[in-house]
N, C-alpha and C positions, 0 to 999 in steps of 0.2 A: 651299484647304486646304494646310497645310504638309506637307513631305515626310515628316516623322516621323509625322504623323497618318495619312497615306496608308499607310505601312508598317504601322502599328499596326492599322489597319482590315483590311488584307489578312491580317495574322497572325490576327486574331480570326475572320475568315471561314474561313481554312484550318483552324484548330483546331476550329471548330464543325462543319464538314463532316466532318473526320476522326473526331470522336467520334460523329457521327450514323451514319456508315458502319460504325464499329466496333460500335456498338450493334445495327445491323441485320445484322451478319455480313459485310459487303462488304469490310471491312478487318480483317486479323489483325495484331496487334502482338506481336512476339516479341522479348523483351529480349536474347536471345542473338544474334539475327540482324538482321532488317530489319522494316520495315513493309510488308505486302503488300496492295496495292490490288486490288479486284475479284476476290477469291478467294472461292469458295464453301466452306461448312463441310460436311464429310462425317464421319459417325460409324460406327465399326465396333466390334463387341464379340465377345469370345470367352471361353470358360469352361474351367476345369479343376477337378477334384475329387480329393481325396486321402483315403485311408482309413487306419485305424490299421495299425501303430503310428506315433505322432507323436513328433517330437523335442521337446525341452523348450522350445524357443524359436523364435519366428517373426521373421525379419528381412525388412523391406520397404524397398527403396531406389528412389526415384522422383524425378522433377524435372518441374516445369511440369504439375501435375495434382493431383488429389485422392486421398486414401487414406481408406477407411473400414473399420475392423476391428470386427466385432461378435461378441461371445461368445454362444454358444447352448448348448442342452442336447444337441445332436446330436454324435455321435462321428464327425465328419468335418470336413474343411476344404474349402470351396468358394471359388473365386477367379473374379471377373468382371473382365476386363481390357478397358477402354474406350479406343479410339483416336479422338481428334478431330483431323481433318486438314483444313488449308486448302489448296486447290488450285484451279486455273482450271476443271477439269472432273473428272468422276468417274473417268475412266480414269487420270489422273495420281494421284488420291487412292488408288485401288485398288492401284496399283503400290507406293506408299509403305506402305500398310496391310499388304501381303503381306510386305514386308521388315521392318517394325517388329514385334518379337516380345517376348513375355513370356519371361523367362529363369528357370528353376527350378533350384535347387541344393539337394539334400537329403542330409543325413548323419544320424548318430545324435544329434548335438547340436542342430542347428538346420535349419530350412527357410528358404531365402533366395529371395525373389521380387524381381526387378528387370526392367529392360528393356535393349535394345541401343541406346538413344538416342544414346550417344556415337559410334556408327558413322556417324551422319548428319552431313553437312557443313551442310546447311540443315535446321533443326529447327522448321519451322513446323507444329507439331502439339503436342497435349497428350495425356498418358497418365494414366489414373486406374484405381484398384483398389477393388473392393468385395469384402471378404474376410469370410467367416464361419468361426469357429474354435470348438473346445470352450471353454466359459467357463473363465477362469482361466489360460489359456496366457500365458507371458511373451512380450513383444514388444519389438522394437527397430526404430524407424522413422526413416528419413531422407528428407526431402522438401523441395521449394521451390516457391514460387509456386502454392500451392494449399492447400486445407483438409485437415487431418488430424483424423479423428474415431476415438476408441477407446472402446469400451463393453464392460463385463463381461470384462475381461482381467486378467492377473496383473501381475507386476512389469513396469513399462513405462518405456522410455526413448524419448522423442520429440524429434527435432530437425527443425524445419521453418523453414528460412530464408525470410523473406518470406511466411509463411503462417499462417493461423488454426489454433488447436489447440483441440479439444474433447475432454475426457476425463472419463468418469464410471464409477462402479462398478468401481474399480480394487482388486483384491484384495490387492496388496502395494505395494511402493514405487513412486513415480511421479517421474520426472525429465523436465523439459521445458526445451527451449531454442528460442527463436524471436525474431523482430523484426518490427516494422512491422504486425503483425496481432494481434488480440485472443486472449487465452487464457481458456478457461472450464474450471474443474475442479470436479467434484462427487463426493462420496462416495468417499474414498480410505481404505482400511483400515489403511494404514501411513504412513510418512513421505512428504512431498511437497517436492520441490525444484524451483524455477523460476528460469530466467534469461531475461530479455527486455528489450526497449527499444522506445520509440516506439509504444506501444499500451496497451491496458487489460488488467488481469488481474483475474479473479474466481475466488475459491477458497472452497468451502463444504464443510462436513462432512468434515473430515480427522481420523482417529483418531490419527495419529502426529504427529511434529514437522513444522512447516512453515517452509521457508526460501525467501525470495523476494529475488532480486537484480534490480532493475529500474531503468530510466532513462526519464524523459520519458513519463509516462502516469498512469493512475489505477489504484490497487490497492484491491480490496475483499476482505476476508476475513471469513468468518462461521462460527461453530460449529466451532471448532478445539479438540480435546481436549488436545493437548500444547503444548509451547513454540512460540512464533511469533517468527521473526527476519526483519525486513524492512530491506533496504538499498535505499532508493528515491529516488535522486538526482533532483530536480525531478519528483517523483511525489506526487500527492495520495493519502492513505491513509485508508481507512475500515475500522474493525474492530468486530465485535460478537460477543459470546459467545465470548471467547477465554479458556479456562479456566485455563491455566497462564501462565508468564512471557511477557512481550511486550517485544521489543527492537526499536526502530525508529530508523532514521536517514534523514533526508530534508532537502530544502531548498526554499524558495520556494512550497511547496504546503501545503494544509491537512491536518492530522491530526485525525481524529475517532474516538474509541474509546468503546464502550459495553459495560458489563458485562465487565470484563477482570480478569486476575490481576495480579501484581506487574509494574509497567511501567517501562521505561527508554526515554527519548526523547532523541535528540541531533539537533537541527534548527538550521537557519539561515533566518531570514526566513519562518518557517512558523507560521501560527495553529494553536493546539493546543486541543482540547476533549477532556476525559476525564470521563465520567459513569458512576459505578458501578465503582470499582476496589477491590481488596483487597490487603493487605499493605503495599505502598508504591507511590508514583509519584515517579520521579526524572527531572527534565526540565532540559535545557540548551538555551537558545534565545536569539535576539536579534531586535531590530527587529520585534516582532510582539506577540501577545497570547496568554496562557494562561488557560484556564478549567478548573477542577477542581471537580467536584461529587460528593457522596455517596461519599467515600473512607473506607474502613475500614482505615486504615493510615497510615504516615508519608508526609509530603509534603516533597520537596526540589526547589527551583526555583532555578537560577542563570542569570542572563542580564544583558544590558544593553539599554537601550531596549525593555524588555519589560514590558507590563502583565500583572499577575497577579491573578486573581480566583478565590476559592474559597468554597464553601458546603457546610456539613455535612461536616466533616472530623474524624474521631475516630481519633487515633493516639498514639504515644508521642513523636513528634518532628515538628516543622514548622520548616523552615528555608528562607527565601526571601531572595534577593539580587537587586537589579535597580537600574535607573537611568532617569531621564527619563520614566518612566511611573508610573502608580498601582499600589499594592498594596492590594487590598481582600479581607478575609477575614471571614466571618460563620459563626456556629454551629460553632466549631472548639474542639478541646481537644487537649492535648499540650504538651510542652515547646516553646515557640515562640520563634524568633529571626528578626527581620526587619532587613535592612539595605537602605536606599534612599537614593540621591542624586538630587535634583532631581525631585520629584514629590509625591505625597500617600500617606500610609498611613492606611487606614481599617480599624479592628479592632472587631468585634462578637462577642466570644467567648461560648461556653457557660460555665456555672460552672466555675471553674478546677480542673484536676487536676494541673497542672504550671505552672511559672513562665512568664511572658511577658516578652520583651525586644524592644523596637523601637528601632532607632537610625536617625536620619535626618540627612542633610546637605542643607541647602537643601530640606527636605521638611516639609510640614505633617503632623501626626499627629492623627487623630480617633479617640478611644477611647470606646466605649460600654460603660459599666460593667454587669457582670452584676447583675441586680436582687437586692436583699435579701441581699447578701453583702459581707463585708469582707475585703480582702486587703492585705498590706503593699504600700505604693505609694510610688514615687519618680519624679518627672519633672524633667528638666533641659532648659533652653532657653538656649543661648548666643546672645546678640544676638537673642533672640526672646521670645515671650510664652507664658504658660501660662494657659489659661482653665479654671478649676475650676467646674463647674456642678452639683455635687452639694450637698445640704444639710449634709453632715457638715463639721466643722471640719478645717482643714488647717494645716500648718506651712509658712510661706513664708520663703525666704531670698533675698537679693540680694547677689551678690559678684562683682566683676570681670567685669561684663557677663553674668553667669550667673544665671538665675532657677531656684530649686530649690523644689519643692513636695513635701511628704511627708504621708502619711496612714496611719492604721491600723497603725502600726509595732508596736503591742502584739500584733498577730495573727501571732506568730512561727511558729506551726505550720502556717500556710497558705501556698500558693504565692504568690510575689511578682509584682508588676507593675513593670517598669522602662521608662520612656520617655525618650528624649533626642533633641534635634535642634539645629540651628543656623540662625539667620537666618529662622526660620519660627515657626509657632504650634502649640502642643499644646493640644488641647481634650479635656476629660474631661466626659462628660455621660451621663445615664441613657438 
């Protein structure tokens, strides 16, 4: 066995043993200090209770532990302070437990709860709080390396570095900051603002505006009553039942939206799916694919190396620009303008309410004629062909490598159809 293989084997054994003992409690890993072998875990708990009058806001500051704040119908505040200490024996643990204290600071404006953790040189312990408060009280929480849970409280600001956050039944505004652990938010009666990274975010049932700034994770938003703005660099985004405007920026991950209001998307290398939107959908993307279905409004898509597919689109304006991929639209109406280089355009419109113009460069065009209707029509193909497969008579011209086909020019009052390309073929069929 080679020396490198021996070192690797030893490393694997050490890691395995370390995690086994960490799981059984024989090792405590503290990121501020050291790894402690053969330490036992000892748990201590103390309580405090506060009666009215209460200040308007509760502040909780902690590190390396959990915080749970629960709103109740009772007119009192109760605090459970848990100390989890790793030491070789109970005598050593008890000595630390006696010195490790909950600090209370109360004035007319706020009640502050914290610990004296910073007084210890070696901090091989965790501190956690379980707090019950009158429902609707405002809170400000700072924590790290633990879970923060807030339920039935008022205006809330939660900052939890390296920790999970769960917030529900928030009576007013909610602001969240965290990283590396997931965020779960449900039932917020006002605005919600979230900043995070390297984790997943779930937000549901927000009555106010929702703003999310997130990096490297998955974002899911559902049942939002007001505007939604998401800046999600390298984040996949799923949205459903977003009633007002939607503004999304991301890259390299999929965007999927269902039943949404007017939508603006700015993406790079991101597949996009929008099903059931109103007013308008405005998308800029590249090197991917866009699907838009059941849109009651305008469609604007600009990109390169971008496949664009749309079905059942009813608006005043449709504008699509792309290259090197196909553009396919069916059952659509509205003033339509298509530009494509190097690909294929496939158009199957509803009976026309506005003119249609499709311009291709090195692009085939397949146009499926609306049945039993006549519209002024002109097709041009430079160094290419035009295939007319309808029974009606047409006018054909050939000049300077340009083929021109015209039909139904007498129908001057109806919306027109204009198709043009170069070096490829235009096909018109039923």
